[in-house]
C-alpha positions in Angstrom: -3.0 -17.4 4.1 -4.9 -14.2 4.9 -4.8 -11.7 2.0 -4.0 -8.8 4.4 -1.8 -8.7 7.5 -1.2 -5.6 9.6 1.8 -4.7 11.7 2.7 -1.4 13.3 5.9 0.5 13.8 5.4 3.7 15.9 2.4 5.3 14.2 3.0 3.7 10.8 0.7 0.8 9.8 2.2 -1.7 7.5 -0.3 -3.5 5.4 1.0 -6.7 3.6 -1.1 -7.7 0.7 -0.5 -11.4 -0.1 -1.8 -13.1 -3.2 -4.5 -11.3 -5.2 -6.0 -7.9 -4.5 -9.5 -8.4 -5.9 -12.9 -7.3 -4.6 -12.8 -8.7 -1.0 -9.2 -7.8 -0.4 -9.6 -4.4 -1.9 -12.5 -3.6 0.3 -10.6 -4.8 3.4 -7.7 -2.6 2.5 -9.8 0.5 1.9 -11.9 -0.1 5.1 -8.8 -0.6 7.2 -7.1 2.6 6.0 -10.3 4.7 6.2 -11.3 3.4 9.6 -7.7 3.7 11.0 -6.8 7.1 9.6 -7.1 8.7 13.1 -4.9 6.0 14.7 -1.9 6.2 12.3 0.1 8.9 10.6 1.1 6.8 7.6 0.4 3.6 5.8 2.8 1.3 4.0 1.0 -0.9 1.4 3.5 -3.7 0.9 2.8 -5.6 -2.3 6.0 -7.8 -2.2 3.8 -10.9 -2.2 1.0 -9.6 -4.4 0.4 -11.7 -7.5 -2.6 -9.9 -9.1 -4.2 -6.5 -8.9 -7.7 -6.2 -10.1 -9.4 -3.0 -11.2 -11.2 -2.9 -7.8 -7.8 -3.2 -6.2 -6.5 -0.3 -8.3 -9.5 1.8 -7.2 -8.8 1.0 -3.6 -5.2 2.0 -3.9 -6.2 5.3 -5.5 -8.8 6.0 -2.8 -6.5 5.3 0.1 -3.8 7.4 -1.4 -6.1 10.4 -1.5 -6.9 10.5 2.2 -6.0 14.0 3.5 -3.4 14.4 6.2 -1.9 10.9 5.8 0.9 9.5 3.8 0.4 6.3 1.9 3.5 4.7 0.3 3.7 1.5 -1.8 6.4 -1.2 -1.7 6.7 -3.0 -5.1 9.9 -5.1 -5.5 11.6 -4.9 -8.9 11.1 -8.6 -9.4 7.3 -8.4 -9.0 6.8 -7.9 -12.7 3.0 -8.5 -12.9 2.3 -5.7 -10.4 5.0 -3.4 -11.8 3.5 -3.6 -15.2 0.0 -2.7 -13.9 1.2 0.1 -11.6 3.3 1.5 -14.4 0.4 1.4 -17.0 -2.1 3.2 -14.7 0.5 5.7 -13.5 -0.1 5.1 -9.8 3.6 5.7 -9.1 3.2 9.3 -10.3 0.7 10.1 -7.5 1.9 7.8 -4.7 5.5 7.5 -3.4 6.8 4.0 -4.0 9.8 2.0 -3.0 11.5 -1.3 -3.9 11.9 -2.4 -0.3 10.0 -2.0 3.0 13.2 -0.7 4.6 13.4 2.1 2.0 9.8 3.0 2.6 10.2 3.1 6.4 13.4 5.1 6.0 11.5 7.7 3.9 8.6 7.8 6.4 11.2 8.1 9.3 12.3 11.4 7.7 8.7 12.6 7.3 7.6 11.4 10.8 10.7 11.3 13.0 
């Protein structure tokens, strides 16, 4: 299974992060968002199937969330406790909008980018 898979709805890129977000995956995520920022209005980082988030992964999430002129939102299901704990400890949800489901994230972005 590839660590990242990309799908697109309108001008919103959905990045699914499966398994561990460690060095290689973190760089892929950051490179995709940075190199695609002119192509998309928003990015949904879906961590529904993420099992581990390394410090490099955390850094990549912070970096992509700070790209000017674009919205980055996270999807972190309630039952994904390992990721919820890490995200809560580092306070990422205080600087990045986050949702429990992809549907909720896309609904929010539909209001921002009708």
